[in-house]
N, CA, C and O of each residue as an XYZ file, in Angstrom:
248
protein
N       3.541    -18.833      8.929
C       4.304    -18.302      7.807
C       3.488    -18.362      6.517
O       3.526    -17.434      5.709
N       2.752    -19.457      6.327
C       1.965    -19.621      5.105
C       0.841    -18.592      5.041
O       0.578    -18.018      3.984
N       0.168    -18.357      6.189
C      -0.910    -17.364      6.213
C      -0.376    -15.966      5.912
O      -1.029    -15.193      5.210
N       0.786    -15.641      6.428
C       1.386    -14.336      6.177
C       1.711    -14.171      4.701
O       1.535    -13.088      4.143
N       2.182    -15.235      4.067
C       2.485    -15.194      2.641
C       1.206    -15.039      1.826
O       1.191    -14.319      0.828
N       0.140    -15.705      2.241
C      -1.147    -15.575      1.555
C      -1.670    -14.140      1.654
O      -2.220    -13.609      0.689
N      -1.499    -13.522      2.811
C      -1.940    -12.134      2.987
C      -1.123    -11.195      2.108
O      -1.652    -10.215      1.583
N       0.168    -11.491      1.947
C       1.030    -10.648      1.122
C       0.622    -10.704     -0.340
O       0.817     -9.735     -1.074
N       0.064    -11.818     -0.770
C      -0.330    -11.990     -2.158
C      -1.729    -11.413     -2.409
O      -2.227    -11.465     -3.534
N      -2.349    -10.875     -1.389
C      -3.649    -10.226     -1.515
C      -3.578     -9.129     -2.581
O      -2.541     -8.485     -2.738
N      -4.656     -8.917     -3.300
C      -4.690     -7.944     -4.401
C      -4.319     -6.546     -3.914
O      -3.561     -5.842     -4.582
N      -4.837     -6.141     -2.774
C      -4.525     -4.812     -2.252
C      -3.034     -4.674     -1.972
O      -2.453     -3.614     -2.206
N      -2.418     -5.729     -1.478
C      -0.990     -5.697     -1.199
C      -0.191     -5.566     -2.485
O       0.770     -4.799     -2.550
N      -0.586     -6.307     -3.498
C       0.116     -6.243     -4.778
C      -0.009     -4.849     -5.379
O       0.972     -4.292     -5.869
N      -1.203     -4.291     -5.342
C      -1.415     -2.943     -5.886
C      -0.585     -1.928     -5.101
O       0.046     -1.056     -5.699
N      -0.577     -2.028     -3.795
C       0.179     -1.094     -2.964
C       1.668     -1.174     -3.265
O       2.327     -0.149     -3.438
N       2.198     -2.392     -3.328
C       3.622     -2.558     -3.616
C       3.973     -2.075     -5.021
O       5.007     -1.438     -5.220
N       3.122     -2.374     -5.986
C       3.368     -1.946     -7.367
C       3.357     -0.426     -7.486
O       4.237      0.159     -8.119
N       2.365      0.210     -6.879
C       2.308      1.668     -6.909
C       3.522      2.296     -6.220
O       4.066      3.293     -6.695
N       3.931      1.718     -5.122
C       5.089      2.236     -4.412
C       6.333      2.180     -5.289
O       7.072      3.159     -5.393
N       6.559      1.038     -5.915
C       7.727      0.890     -6.792
C       7.640      1.863     -7.967
O       8.630      2.508     -8.312
N       6.466      1.970     -8.581
C       6.297      2.859     -9.735
C       6.571      4.314     -9.361
O       7.248      5.025    -10.103
N       6.059      4.757     -8.236
C       6.261      6.143     -7.841
C       7.699      6.405     -7.390
O       8.213      7.506     -7.587
N       8.345      5.424     -6.796
C       9.764      5.586     -6.446
C      10.595      5.756     -7.719
O      11.465      6.624     -7.785
N      10.325      4.931     -8.722
C      11.051      5.036     -9.990
C      10.824      6.403    -10.638
O      11.768      7.027    -11.124
N       9.580      6.864    -10.643
C       9.283      8.165    -11.235
C       9.972      9.295    -10.479
O      10.431     10.260    -11.090
N      10.047      9.185     -9.172
C      10.703     10.219     -8.382
C      12.203     10.218     -8.640
O      12.809     11.279     -8.790
N      12.803      9.037     -8.691
C      14.241      8.942     -8.944
C      14.585      9.483    -10.332
O      15.609     10.146    -10.499
N      13.753      9.211    -11.311
C      13.990      9.696    -12.673
C      13.701     11.188    -12.829
O      14.066     11.779    -13.845
N      13.070     11.790    -11.867
C      12.790     13.216    -11.926
C      11.454     13.552    -12.556
O      11.168     14.722    -12.807
N      10.628     12.544    -12.816
C       9.305     12.784    -13.401
C       8.383     13.432    -12.371
O       7.557     14.280    -12.708
N       8.534     13.024    -11.122
C       7.736     13.568    -10.027
C       8.659     14.264     -9.038
O       9.835     13.921     -8.921
N       8.120     15.232     -8.338
C       8.889     15.842     -7.253
C       8.712     14.986     -5.997
O       7.808     14.154     -5.915
N       9.573     15.205     -5.050
C       9.467     14.437     -3.807
C       8.165     14.776     -3.067
O       7.605     13.924     -2.377
N       7.694     15.992     -3.206
C       6.429     16.389     -2.573
C       5.243     15.647     -3.172
O       4.351     15.195     -2.453
N       5.242     15.525     -4.500
C       4.180     14.769     -5.159
C       4.229     13.301     -4.739
O       3.194     12.688     -4.477
N       5.434     12.747     -4.678
C       5.585     11.357     -4.256
C       5.039     11.166     -2.852
O       4.299     10.218     -2.588
N       5.402     12.063     -1.959
C       4.959     11.942     -0.571
C       3.442     11.977     -0.462
O       2.860     11.215      0.309
N       2.796     12.853     -1.226
C       1.338     12.947     -1.207
C       0.688     11.656     -1.692
O      -0.212     11.121     -1.044
N       1.147     11.167     -2.824
C       0.565      9.946     -3.393
C       0.851      8.753     -2.490
O      -0.046      7.960     -2.206
N       2.085      8.621     -2.042
C       2.469      7.479     -1.217
C       1.693      7.467      0.097
O       1.237      6.410      0.534
N       1.539      8.614      0.722
C       0.783      8.700      1.973
C      -0.670      8.280      1.763
O      -1.242      7.576      2.595
N      -1.262      8.711      0.659
C      -2.645      8.347      0.360
C      -2.786      6.843      0.160
O      -3.702      6.226      0.704
N      -1.889      6.259     -0.611
C      -1.950      4.821     -0.884
C      -1.761      4.014      0.402
O      -2.517      3.079      0.667
N      -0.772      4.369      1.184
C      -0.501      3.639      2.427
C      -1.641      3.815      3.422
O      -2.027      2.856      4.092
N      -2.183      5.019      3.529
C      -3.307      5.243      4.449
C      -4.513      4.415      4.037
O      -5.193      3.842      4.890
N      -4.786      4.345      2.738
C      -5.899      3.528      2.261
C      -5.653      2.057      2.571
O      -6.547      1.365      3.057
N      -4.455      1.583      2.293
C      -4.135      0.170      2.526
C      -4.289     -0.184      4.004
O      -4.988     -1.141      4.339
N      -3.647      0.573      4.887
C      -3.721      0.244      6.306
C      -5.109      0.515      6.875
O      -5.531     -0.166      7.810
N      -5.820      1.487      6.336
C      -7.191      1.742      6.782
C      -8.109      0.578      6.478
O      -8.919      0.187      7.319
N      -7.992      0.018      5.280
C      -8.837     -1.125      4.933
C      -8.415     -2.363      5.712
O      -9.264     -3.171      6.088
N      -7.118     -2.525      5.961
C      -6.654     -3.659      6.759
C      -7.172     -3.551      8.187
O      -7.597     -4.546      8.773
N      -7.136     -2.345      8.747
C      -7.604     -2.128     10.113
C      -9.096     -2.426     10.223
O      -9.541     -3.072     11.172
N      -9.858     -1.952      9.252
C     -11.290     -2.179      9.267
C     -11.592     -3.670      9.116
O     -12.473     -4.199      9.793
N     -10.869     -4.338      8.237
C     -11.059     -5.762      8.003
C     -10.748     -6.547      9.281
O     -11.508     -7.439      9.656
N      -9.664     -6.230      9.934
C      -9.279     -6.915     11.174
C     -10.258     -6.624     12.295
O     -10.527     -7.502     13.115
N     -10.791     -5.429     12.352
C     -11.777     -5.074     13.368
C     -13.059     -5.859     13.208
O     -13.660     -6.264     14.204
N     -13.496     -6.086     11.974
C     -14.707     -6.863     11.711
C     -14.524     -8.322     12.087
O     -15.442     -8.955     12.609
N     -13.331     -8.861     11.820
C     -13.061    -10.262     12.166
C     -13.093    -10.474     13.660
O     -13.566    -11.513     14.120
N     -12.602     -9.514     14.437
C     -12.593     -9.641     15.882
C     -13.963     -9.569     16.492
O     -14.216    -10.212     17.511
N     -14.869     -8.797     15.894
C     -16.211     -8.651     16.454
C     -17.131     -9.798     16.087
O     -18.163     -9.999     16.728
N     -16.772    -10.541     15.076
C     -17.648    -11.659     14.646
C     -17.423    -12.893     15.443
O     -18.076    -13.909     15.205
């Protein structure tokens, strides 16, 4: 449980969560369209999980 909490506090996780909340708020307020939100959110999530996957792959090979 402690390791999972430490991973959640990782800088990339904080940035991902913050961006997600910010873009949800902008979409709800009508500043962004749902299409724009989907594009940005998909990019952010793909980057986050891509770096996590690469990081985990390197740990397994070492």
